[in-house]
MMTF fields as JSON, N, C-alpha, C and O atoms, coordinates in Angstrom:
{
  "mmtfVersion": "1.0.0",
  "mmtfProducer": "UNKNOWN",
  "numBonds": 355,
  "numAtoms": 356,
  "numGroups": 89,
  "numChains": 1,
  "numModels": 1,
  "chainsPerModel": [1],
  "groupsPerChain": [89],
  "chainIdList": ["A"],
  "bondAtomList": [4, 2, 8, 6, 12, 10, 16, 14, 20, 18, 24, 22, 28, 26, 32, 30, 36, 34, 40, 38, 44, 42, 48, 46, 52, 50, 56, 54, 60, 58, 64, 62, 68, 66, 72, 70, 76, 74, 80, 78, 84, 82, 88, 86, 92, 90, 96, 94, 100, 98, 104, 102, 108, 106, 112, 110, 116, 114, 120, 118, 124, 122, 128, 126, 132, 130, 136, 134, 140, 138, 144, 142, 148, 146, 152, 150, 156, 154, 160, 158, 164, 162, 168, 166, 172, 170, 176, 174, 180, 178, 184, 182, 188, 186, 192, 190, 196, 194, 200, 198, 204, 202, 208, 206, 212, 210, 216, 214, 220, 218, 224, 222, 228, 226, 232, 230, 236, 234, 240, 238, 244, 242, 248, 246, 252, 250, 256, 254, 260, 258, 264, 262, 268, 266, 272, 270, 276, 274, 280, 278, 284, 282, 288, 286, 292, 290, 296, 294, 300, 298, 304, 302, 308, 306, 312, 310, 316, 314, 320, 318, 324, 322, 328, 326, 332, 330, 336, 334, 340, 338, 344, 342, 348, 346, 352, 350],
  "bondOrderList": [1, 1, 1, 1, 1, 1, 1, 1, 1, 1, 1, 1, 1, 1, 1, 1, 1, 1, 1, 1, 1, 1, 1, 1, 1, 1, 1, 1, 1, 1, 1, 1, 1, 1, 1, 1, 1, 1, 1, 1, 1, 1, 1, 1, 1, 1, 1, 1, 1, 1, 1, 1, 1, 1, 1, 1, 1, 1, 1, 1, 1, 1, 1, 1, 1, 1, 1, 1, 1, 1, 1, 1, 1, 1, 1, 1, 1, 1, 1, 1, 1, 1, 1, 1, 1, 1, 1, 1],
  "groupList": [{"groupName": "UNK", "atomNameList": ["N", "CA", "C", "O"], "elementList": ["N", "C", "C", "O"], "formalChargeList": [0, 0, 0, 0], "bondAtomList": [1, 0, 2, 1, 3, 2], "bondOrderList": [1, 1, 2], "singleLetterCode": "X", "chemCompType": "L-PEPTIDE LINKING"}],
  "groupTypeList": [0, 0, 0, 0, 0, 0, 0, 0, 0, 0, 0, 0, 0, 0, 0, 0, 0, 0, 0, 0, 0, 0, 0, 0, 0, 0, 0, 0, 0, 0, 0, 0, 0, 0, 0, 0, 0, 0, 0, 0, 0, 0, 0, 0, 0, 0, 0, 0, 0, 0, 0, 0, 0, 0, 0, 0, 0, 0, 0, 0, 0, 0, 0, 0, 0, 0, 0, 0, 0, 0, 0, 0, 0, 0, 0, 0, 0, 0, 0, 0, 0, 0, 0, 0, 0, 0, 0, 0, 0],
  "groupIdList": [1, 2, 3, 4, 5, 6, 7, 8, 9, 10, 11, 12, 13, 14, 15, 16, 17, 18, 19, 20, 21, 22, 23, 24, 25, 26, 27, 28, 29, 30, 31, 32, 33, 34, 35, 36, 37, 38, 39, 40, 41, 42, 43, 44, 45, 46, 47, 48, 49, 50, 51, 52, 53, 54, 55, 56, 57, 58, 59, 60, 61, 62, 63, 64, 65, 66, 67, 68, 69, 70, 71, 72, 73, 74, 75, 76, 77, 78, 79, 80, 81, 82, 83, 84, 85, 86, 87, 88, 89],
  "secStructList": [7, 2, 2, 2, 2, 2, 2, 2, 2, 2, 2, 2, 2, 2, 2, 2, 2, 2, 2, 2, 2, 2, 6, 6, 1, 1, 6, 6, 2, 2, 2, 2, 2, 2, 2, 2, 2, 2, 2, 2, 2, 2, 2, 2, 2, 2, 2, 2, 2, 2, 2, 2, 2, 2, 6, 7, 7, 7, 7, 1, 1, 7, 2, 2, 2, 2, 2, 2, 2, 2, 2, 6, 2, 2, 2, 2, 2, 2, 2, 2, 2, 2, 2, 2, 2, 2, 2, 7, 7],
  "xCoordList": [211.852, 212.828, 214.2, 215.223, 214.218, 215.496, 216.263, 217.487, 215.548, 216.201, 216.798, 217.894, 216.085, 216.581, 217.848, 218.807, 217.849, 219.016, 220.206, 221.342, 219.952, 221.033, 221.628, 222.846, 220.779, 221.255, 222.058, 223.105, 221.579, 222.314, 223.674, 224.653, 223.737, 225.015, 226.004, 227.181, 225.526, 226.397, 226.862, 228.031, 225.961, 226.33, 227.359, 228.294, 227.202, 228.147, 229.539, 230.534, 229.623, 230.931, 231.56, 232.761, 230.767, 231.286, 231.784, 232.854, 231.018, 231.461, 232.708, 233.583, 232.789, 233.969, 235.215, 236.276, 235.093, 236.241, 236.655, 237.846, 235.676, 235.98, 236.706, 237.674, 236.255, 236.918, 238.317, 239.229, 238.485, 239.819, 240.781, 241.955, 240.297, 241.161, 241.443, 242.519, 240.489, 240.711, 241.759, 242.368, 241.975, 243.014, 244.402, 245.305, 244.568, 245.882, 246.219, 247.373, 245.234, 245.489, 246.185, 245.88, 247.113, 247.781, 246.869, 245.787, 247.323, 246.656, 245.298, 245.242, 244.211, 242.871, 242.19, 240.99, 242.92, 242.32, 241.734, 240.67, 242.406, 241.928, 240.642, 239.789, 240.506, 239.29, 238.082, 237.031, 238.24, 237.152, 236.914, 235.782, 237.974, 237.842, 237.007, 236.211, 237.183, 236.395, 234.923, 234.038, 234.662, 233.269, 232.583, 231.455, 233.262, 232.692, 232.618, 231.667, 233.614, 233.61, 232.456, 231.893, 232.103, 230.96, 229.667, 228.838, 229.503, 228.32, 228.329, 227.286, 229.51, 229.63, 229.289, 228.632, 229.735, 229.401, 227.901, 227.322, 227.275, 225.843, 225.06, 224.156, 225.407, 224.723, 224.995, 224.099, 226.215, 226.542, 225.75, 225.276, 225.611, 224.834, 223.368, 222.74, 222.813, 221.426, 221.287, 220.325, 222.263, 222.241, 222.28, 221.495, 223.178, 223.317, 222.046, 221.614, 221.45, 220.213, 219.084, 218.402, 218.89, 217.808, 218.068, 217.149, 219.319, 219.671, 219.435, 218.943, 219.776, 219.581, 218.101, 217.632, 217.384, 215.972, 215.143, 214.274, 215.411, 214.615, 215.308, 214.74, 216.503, 217.277, 217.327, 216.961, 217.792, 217.83, 219.098, 219.031, 220.238, 221.524, 222.179, 222.376, 222.515, 223.101, 224.54, 225.026, 225.229, 226.628, 227.51, 227.097, 228.73, 229.657, 230.147, 230.169, 230.539, 230.977, 229.979, 230.008, 229.105, 228.114, 228.709, 229.708, 228.118, 228.628, 228.619, 229.45, 227.687, 227.637, 228.86, 229.381, 229.32, 230.516, 231.776, 232.665, 231.844, 232.994, 232.989, 234.037, 231.812, 231.7, 232.032, 232.635, 231.638, 231.94, 233.446, 233.977, 234.119, 235.567, 236.282, 237.191, 235.872, 236.516, 236.224, 237.076, 235.032, 234.682, 235.422, 235.543, 235.91, 236.623, 238.124, 238.846, 238.604, 240.032, 240.545, 241.686, 239.775, 240.314, 240.619, 241.611, 239.757, 239.992, 241.227, 242.009, 241.4, 242.584, 243.862, 244.904, 243.786, 244.937, 245.327, 246.505, 244.352, 244.633, 245.207, 246.161, 244.642, 245.155, 246.594, 247.425, 246.893, 248.249, 249.232, 250.319, 248.857, 249.762, 249.959, 251.045, 248.926, 249.07, 250.011, 250.893, 249.818, 250.698, 252.127, 253.085, 252.26, 253.591, 254.313, 255.506, 253.588, 254.2, 254.508, 255.548, 253.618, 253.802, 254.909, 255.728, 254.939, 255.901, 257.056, 258.001, 257.026, 258.134, 258.417, 259.549, 257.406, 257.587, 258.582, 258.87],
  "yCoordList": [84.819, 85.833, 85.503, 85.737, 84.957, 84.655, 83.594, 83.665, 82.614, 81.562, 82.135, 81.747, 83.046, 83.679, 84.476, 84.415, 85.217, 86.029, 85.135, 85.458, 84.012, 83.078, 82.477, 82.34, 82.122, 81.563, 82.607, 82.289, 83.843, 84.909, 85.165, 85.438, 85.079, 85.257, 84.167, 84.44, 82.934, 81.816, 81.936, 81.69, 82.309, 82.471, 83.589, 83.456, 84.676, 85.786, 85.391, 85.803, 84.596, 84.144, 83.176, 83.254, 82.27, 81.307, 82.032, 81.71, 83.004, 83.772, 84.599, 84.757, 85.117, 85.882, 85.021, 85.426, 83.826, 82.914, 82.485, 82.386, 82.23, 81.837, 82.947, 82.681, 84.179, 85.28, 85.533, 85.896, 85.341, 85.52, 84.443, 84.723, 83.219, 82.137, 82.257, 81.873, 82.784, 82.962, 84.032, 84.03, 84.936, 85.961, 85.346, 85.914, 84.205, 83.578, 82.794, 82.416, 82.545, 81.799, 82.683, 83.871, 82.121, 82.923, 83.15, 82.571, 83.991, 84.317, 84.965, 86.128, 84.265, 84.858, 84.728, 84.976, 84.352, 84.167, 85.443, 85.414, 86.56, 87.827, 88.278, 88.92, 87.939, 88.287, 87.546, 88.143, 86.25, 85.477, 85.898, 85.866, 86.287, 86.741, 88.016, 88.182, 88.907, 90.141, 89.842, 90.45, 88.894, 88.546, 87.903, 88.26, 86.963, 86.318, 87.314, 87.292, 88.179, 89.196, 90.173, 90.625, 90.501, 91.392, 90.742, 91.392, 89.464, 88.75, 88.671, 88.801, 88.459, 88.42, 89.755, 89.799, 90.84, 92.173, 92.426, 93.0, 91.99, 92.179, 91.399, 91.945, 90.133, 89.312, 89.845, 89.848, 90.291, 90.835, 92.099, 92.296, 92.948, 94.177, 93.872, 94.526, 92.885, 92.488, 91.931, 92.236, 91.105, 90.549, 91.65, 91.632, 92.597, 93.681, 94.535, 94.961, 94.785, 95.565, 94.846, 95.446, 93.567, 92.82, 92.638, 92.709, 92.404, 92.225, 93.517, 93.476, 94.637, 95.922, 96.288, 96.824, 96.0, 96.367, 95.564, 96.118, 94.274, 93.431, 93.134, 92.445, 93.639, 93.474, 92.015, 91.675, 91.161, 89.728, 89.34, 88.65, 89.772, 89.358, 90.565, 91.592, 90.449, 91.584, 91.315, 91.896, 90.431, 90.145, 91.29, 92.095, 91.341, 92.382, 92.132, 93.047, 90.897, 90.53, 89.554, 88.364, 90.047, 89.181, 88.552, 89.051, 87.469, 86.838, 87.77, 87.636, 88.706, 89.656, 90.561, 90.854, 91.004, 91.856, 91.08, 91.601, 89.833, 88.995, 88.719, 88.779, 88.416, 88.206, 89.458, 89.383, 90.607, 91.88, 92.133, 92.576, 91.852, 92.025, 91.056, 91.45, 89.807, 88.816, 89.056, 88.795, 89.549, 89.808, 91.016, 91.15, 91.883, 93.06, 92.8, 93.702, 91.603, 91.321, 91.425, 91.853, 91.061, 91.262, 92.722, 93.03, 93.608, 95.034, 95.501, 96.305, 94.995, 95.357, 94.808, 95.462, 93.598, 93.045, 93.92, 94.223, 94.323, 95.175, 96.512, 97.005, 97.102, 98.361, 98.209, 99.081, 97.117, 96.865, 96.747, 97.323, 96.002, 95.825, 97.117, 97.361, 97.942, 99.232, 100.144, 100.783, 100.2, 101.029, 100.497, 101.269, 99.184, 98.586, 98.936, 99.237, 98.895, 99.234, 100.726, 101.119, 101.543, 102.987, 103.515, 104.329, 103.059, 103.588, 102.661, 103.059, 101.452, 100.526, 100.078, 100.179, 99.587, 99.101, 97.971, 97.427],
  "zCoordList": [104.07, 103.688, 104.265, 103.622, 105.481, 106.112, 105.328, 105.22, 104.783, 104.006, 102.715, 102.311, 102.08, 100.858, 101.134, 100.365, 102.222, 102.573, 102.906, 102.558, 103.58, 103.904, 102.633, 102.521, 101.686, 100.412, 99.641, 99.077, 99.612, 98.917, 99.567, 98.872, 100.875, 101.571, 101.207, 100.975, 101.157, 100.784, 99.34, 99.041, 98.449, 97.033, 96.875, 96.086, 97.608, 97.483, 97.963, 97.368, 99.032, 99.516, 98.517, 98.256, 97.958, 96.973, 95.721, 95.203, 95.235, 94.068, 94.388, 93.537, 95.59, 95.998, 96.051, 95.576, 96.631, 96.694, 95.292, 94.996, 94.43, 93.052, 92.309, 91.596, 92.463, 91.76, 92.317, 91.573, 93.619, 94.203, 93.719, 93.479, 93.576, 93.091, 91.597, 91.138, 90.837, 89.4, 89.114, 88.044, 90.051, 89.87, 89.791, 89.178, 90.4, 90.452, 89.192, 88.995, 88.337, 87.106, 86.078, 85.98, 85.313, 84.276, 83.068, 82.971, 82.166, 80.898, 81.108, 81.506, 80.858, 80.891, 82.251, 82.361, 83.267, 84.586, 85.148, 85.766, 84.947, 85.494, 84.794, 85.408, 83.503, 82.76, 83.339, 83.571, 83.567, 84.158, 85.613, 86.094, 86.302, 87.687, 87.763, 88.687, 86.806, 86.798, 86.526, 87.129, 85.605, 85.316, 86.524, 86.863, 87.168, 88.349, 89.505, 90.286, 89.612, 90.664, 90.525, 91.522, 89.278, 89.056, 89.541, 90.178, 89.238, 89.735, 91.261, 91.903, 91.832, 93.284, 93.925, 94.965, 93.309, 93.821, 93.763, 94.685, 92.666, 92.516, 93.578, 94.21, 93.771, 94.778, 96.189, 97.033, 96.442, 97.769, 98.065, 99.184, 97.065, 97.263, 97.526, 98.359, 96.824, 97.066, 98.484, 99.19, 98.893, 100.242, 101.292, 102.24, 101.13, 102.115, 102.154, 103.226, 100.982, 100.939, 101.681, 102.512, 101.38, 102.04, 103.532, 104.348, 103.872, 105.277, 106.064, 107.192, 105.484, 106.157, 106.228, 107.233, 105.173, 105.139, 106.146, 106.821, 106.242, 107.117, 108.456, 109.303, 108.646, 109.885, 110.332, 111.457, 109.412, 109.683, 110.431, 111.448, 109.943, 110.495, 111.149, 110.5, 112.419, 113.135, 113.551, 114.522, 112.818, 113.114, 112.614, 111.78, 113.142, 112.721, 111.297, 110.474, 111.012, 109.669, 109.083, 109.397, 108.244, 107.621, 106.366, 105.848, 105.868, 104.641, 103.434, 102.536, 103.411, 102.293, 102.252, 101.176, 103.417, 103.462, 103.098, 102.425, 103.548, 103.188, 101.695, 101.052, 101.128, 99.686, 98.893, 97.822, 99.423, 98.767, 98.723, 97.706, 99.82, 99.875, 98.932, 98.202, 98.951, 98.085, 96.608, 95.758, 96.298, 94.905, 94.335, 93.117, 95.193, 94.708, 94.519, 94.093, 94.823, 94.671, 93.238, 93.062, 92.185, 90.829, 90.505, 89.844, 90.976, 90.742, 91.501, 90.993, 92.722, 93.505, 92.877, 92.916, 92.292, 91.586, 90.405, 90.217, 89.615, 88.453, 88.899, 88.298, 89.939, 90.462, 90.937, 90.683, 91.619, 92.089, 90.928, 90.978, 89.878, 88.747, 87.962, 87.437, 87.876, 87.197, 87.989, 87.415, 89.307, 90.125, 90.139, 90.176, 90.111, 90.082, 88.785, 88.794, 87.678, 86.393, 86.306, 85.777, 86.816, 86.707, 87.617, 87.189, 88.865, 89.814, 90.088, 90.77, 89.592, 89.722, 91.141, 91.613, 91.819, 93.194, 93.219, 94.285]
}
């Protein structure tokens, strides 16, 4: 079980970094970033669930939390651009 959780943590961080980097691409980059970010969120949630259930990793910042944060960057980018357009920052 520990090996599975470690692999899921690594996959979630890789998907998070990929979605964060895809946000920077012009045109359709944000669309692909949202798709990869959704997969990253799903894998991160599975990692956090298994890690909490079996109490495998007791670090403060686990790879699942880092992957969760990085995978949510496309949504934060869209929110920022909507607020920027609406309020004119």
